[in-house]
Structure formats: structure tokens, C-alpha cells
C-alpha positions as CSV (number, residue, x, y, z in Angstrom):
1,M,-10.7,22.1,-13.7
2,L,-13.6,21.9,-11.3
3,E,-15.9,20.7,-14.0
4,A,-13.5,18.0,-15.0
5,I,-13.1,16.8,-11.4
6,I,-16.9,16.8,-10.9
7,S,-17.2,14.7,-14.1
8,T,-14.6,12.3,-12.8
9,L,-16.3,12.0,-9.5
10,S,-19.6,11.3,-11.2
11,I,-17.9,8.5,-13.1
12,M,-16.5,7.3,-9.8
13,G,-20.1,7.5,-8.4
14,W,-21.2,5.0,-11.0
15,L,-18.1,2.9,-10.2
16,G,-19.3,3.0,-6.5
17,I,-22.6,1.5,-7.5
18,V,-21.0,-1.3,-9.4
19,L,-18.4,-1.9,-6.7
20,G,-21.2,-1.9,-4.1
21,I,-23.0,-4.7,-5.9
22,L,-19.8,-6.7,-6.3
23,V,-18.9,-6.2,-2.6
24,V,-22.4,-7.4,-1.5
25,V,-22.1,-10.5,-3.7
26,N,-18.6,-11.3,-2.4
27,T,-19.6,-10.7,1.2
28,L,-22.8,-12.8,1.0
29,C,-21.0,-15.7,-0.7
30,G,-18.1,-15.6,1.6
31,T,-20.3,-15.4,4.7
32,M,-22.5,-18.3,3.6
33,R,-19.5,-20.4,2.6
34,N,-17.8,-19.8,6.0
35,I,-21.0,-20.8,7.8
36,Y,-21.4,-23.9,5.8
37,E,-17.8,-24.9,6.4
38,G,-18.4,-24.5,10.1
39,Q,-16.2,-21.4,10.7
40,D,-17.4,-19.0,13.3
41,F,-19.2,-15.9,12.1
42,T,-17.8,-12.7,13.5
43,W,-19.1,-9.2,13.0
44,K,-15.5,-7.9,13.3
45,R,-14.4,-9.9,10.3
46,L,-17.5,-8.7,8.3
47,F,-17.0,-5.1,9.1
48,T,-13.2,-5.3,8.4
49,G,-13.9,-6.6,5.0
50,L,-16.5,-3.9,4.3
51,L,-14.1,-1.2,5.6
52,K,-11.4,-2.5,3.2
53,S,-13.9,-2.3,0.3
54,V,-14.7,1.3,1.2
55,A,-11.0,2.2,1.5
56,F,-10.4,0.5,-1.9
57,Y,-13.2,2.6,-3.5
58,I,-12.0,5.9,-2.0
59,G,-8.4,5.1,-3.2
60,A,-9.7,4.4,-6.7
61,A,-11.7,7.7,-6.7
62,M,-8.7,9.7,-5.6
63,V,-6.5,8.1,-8.3
64,G,-9.1,9.1,-10.8
65,V,-9.1,12.7,-9.6
66,A,-5.3,12.7,-9.6
67,F,-5.3,11.7,-13.3
68,T,-7.9,14.3,-14.1
69,M,-5.8,17.1,-12.6
70,L,-2.6,16.3,-14.7
71,P,-3.5,18.5,-17.7
72,Y,-4.4,21.5,-15.4
73,I,-1.2,21.1,-13.4
74,N,0.7,21.1,-16.7
75,E,-1.0,24.3,-17.8
76,M,0.0,25.9,-14.4
77,I,3.6,24.9,-15.0
78,I,3.5,26.3,-18.5
79,A,2.0,29.6,-17.2
80,G,4.3,29.9,-14.2
81,F,7.6,28.8,-15.6
82,N,7.1,29.2,-19.3
83,V,8.3,25.6,-19.8
84,T,6.4,22.9,-21.6
85,L,7.1,19.4,-20.2
86,L,4.4,17.5,-22.1
87,S,1.8,18.8,-24.5
88,T,-1.6,19.4,-23.1
89,E,-3.2,17.1,-25.7
90,L,-1.0,14.2,-24.6
91,L,-1.8,14.8,-20.9
92,N,-5.5,15.0,-21.7
93,A,-5.3,11.6,-23.4
94,L,-3.2,10.2,-20.5
95,S,-5.7,11.6,-18.1
96,S,-8.6,9.9,-19.9
97,V,-6.7,6.6,-20.2
98,G,-5.7,6.8,-16.5
99,V,-9.3,7.3,-15.3
100,L,-10.6,4.6,-17.6
101,G,-7.8,2.2,-16.5
102,T,-8.6,2.9,-12.9
103,V,-12.3,2.1,-13.4
104,I,-11.6,-1.1,-15.4
105,S,-8.9,-2.4,-13.0
106,T,-11.1,-1.7,-10.0
107,I,-14.1,-3.5,-11.4
108,T,-11.8,-6.3,-12.6
109,V,-10.3,-6.8,-9.1
110,Q,-13.6,-6.8,-7.3
111,G,-15.3,-8.8,-10.0
112,K,-12.7,-11.5,-9.8
113,K,-13.2,-11.7,-6.0
114,A,-17.0,-11.9,-6.4
115,I,-16.7,-14.6,-9.1
116,Q,-14.3,-16.5,-6.9
117,G,-16.7,-16.3,-4.0
118,I,-19.5,-17.6,-6.1
119,I,-17.4,-20.5,-7.3
120,E,-16.3,-21.4,-3.8
121,L,-19.8,-21.2,-2.5
122,A,-20.9,-23.6,-5.3
123,Q,-18.3,-26.1,-4.3
124,V,-19.5,-26.3,-0.7
125,S,-21.1,-29.6,-0.2
126,A,-23.9,-30.3,2.3
127,D,-23.2,-32.6,5.2
128,T,-24.7,-35.7,3.7
129,E,-23.7,-39.3,4.2
130,Q,-22.8,-41.3,1.2
131,I,-24.6,-44.6,1.2
132,T,-22.9,-47.4,-0.5
133,W,-24.6,-50.7,-1.1
134,E,-22.7,-53.9,-1.0
135,V,-24.5,-57.0,-2.0
136,W,-23.5,-60.1,-0.2
137,E,-24.6,-63.3,-1.8
138,D,-24.9,-66.3,0.4
139,E,-23.3,-69.3,-1.2
140,E,-26.0,-71.5,0.1
141,D,-28.6,-69.8,-2.1
142,L,-26.7,-70.6,-5.3
């Protein structure tokens, strides 16, 4: 069981690297967009966002570990009570699907936020004046 949990945590470590990249992109784009739009920059808001991202990652890692433990808990129930609730093969498959689903959904959620931040940053326009030209013809010149 310990080997499986360590394997899951190594997968979640790679997930942490990907999430870190996405969080940096999202944070930079959001901060730059807010500055360009004239909103006040506050360190509190920045650290709150980063803290939410860390909590999100820790939650995803714990869900992955929980899915990894399912087959071993089932084996403990079978050994202790002599009752088979679900087959071990089924729980192994569900465990793998659960960990993979957690990784994919986590990357999807953070990736969507990062892409949205990039799009919003691209839509920020600089403070430029629009110059329109009107041509006035004097009737005397005609």
C-alpha cells in the first residue's frame, strides 16, 4: 500500500509542476490586466489567490491518495469480516480511473483559468485616443 501511495504522490508531484506553471500564467495575466484597467494592486489579493491554488493542489493530491487506498481498504474488509463488497480488480480499476480523473480535471480547471486570463489580457486596450478626421470643404473653393 505504501508503494502505491508513493507512486500516486509522485504523479501528484508532476501535477504540482504543471499546476505551478498554470498558476504563474494565470497570476501574471490577471495582475497585468488589473493594472492596465486601473485597479489597485494589493499584495493581500495576490497571496490569497496563491493560497487558494495551494489549497486546491493539496486537495487534489489528497483525493488521489484516497482513490489509491480503496483497494487496500477493501482487502482489509475482506480479511477482517470475510465479506467481499467489490472485487479487488474492480477497485484497482476504479482507483486508477479516480487518480487519472483527478489529475485531468485539476489540469482542466486551472488550464481554463489560465487561458481565460490570457484572453482577457489580450483584450485590454491601451489608453490611446482615436483620431477621426473630418474633411470640411468650403463652398467658396468649389
